[in-house]
C-alpha positions in Angstrom: 53.5 61.8 -28.3 55.3 58.9 -26.7 54.0 56.7 -23.9 56.5 55.6 -21.3 56.0 53.5 -18.2 57.4 54.8 -15.0 60.2 52.2 -15.2 61.1 53.3 -18.7 61.0 57.0 -17.7 63.4 56.3 -14.7 65.8 54.4 -17.0 65.8 57.3 -19.5 65.8 60.1 -17.0 69.2 61.4 -18.4 67.6 61.7 -21.9 64.3 63.1 -20.8 64.9 66.6 -22.1 65.9 65.2 -25.5 62.8 63.0 -25.6 60.5 66.0 -24.8 62.3 68.1 -27.4 61.7 65.4 -30.0 58.2 64.2 -29.1 56.8 67.5 -27.7 54.8 65.5 -25.2 55.3 62.4 -23.0 52.6 60.4 -21.4 53.8 58.5 -18.2 51.9 55.3 -17.5 51.5 53.0 -14.6 50.0 49.5 -15.4 49.2 50.9 -18.9 47.0 53.7 -17.4 48.1 57.3 -18.0 49.2 59.1 -14.7 51.0 62.1 -16.0 51.7 64.2 -19.1 55.1 66.0 -19.5 55.2 69.0 -21.8 58.0 71.4 -22.7 57.8 74.8 -21.0 56.8 77.5 -23.4 58.9 80.6 -23.5 57.2 83.6 -21.9 56.7 86.9 -23.7 58.9 89.6 -22.4 57.3 91.8 -19.8 56.2 95.2 -21.1 58.0 98.3 -20.0 55.5 99.9 -17.7 57.0 103.3 -17.7 56.8 103.4 -21.5 53.2 102.2 -21.3 52.3 104.9 -18.8 53.9 107.6 -20.9 52.0 106.5 -24.0 48.6 107.1 -22.3 47.1 110.5 -22.4 47.5 112.6 -19.2 44.3 112.9 -17.1 43.1 116.3 -16.1 41.3 115.0 -13.0 43.2 113.2 -10.2 42.2 109.6 -9.3 41.2 110.8 -5.8 38.6 113.1 -7.3 37.3 110.3 -9.6 37.0 107.9 -6.7 35.2 110.4 -4.5 32.7 111.2 -7.3 32.1 107.5 -7.9 31.5 106.8 -4.2 29.2 109.8 -3.9 27.1 108.7 -6.9 26.5 105.3 -5.3 25.2 106.7 -2.0 
């Protein structure tokens, strides 16, 4: 973690990505008080294939319409 004043951050703006890669976290200060924290973006997990997920689930014998109607009737 490295602390940079706003002035230092502006002067090193071109190297900001390298600083974040090296330090993993930057604290930006104004008058020696922290005002911001800069972190690298974490890579997201790939989204699941929804068609494959649906196909992996067992097939329901009762339609969702019937299940909803039964649920509503039970609450009345």
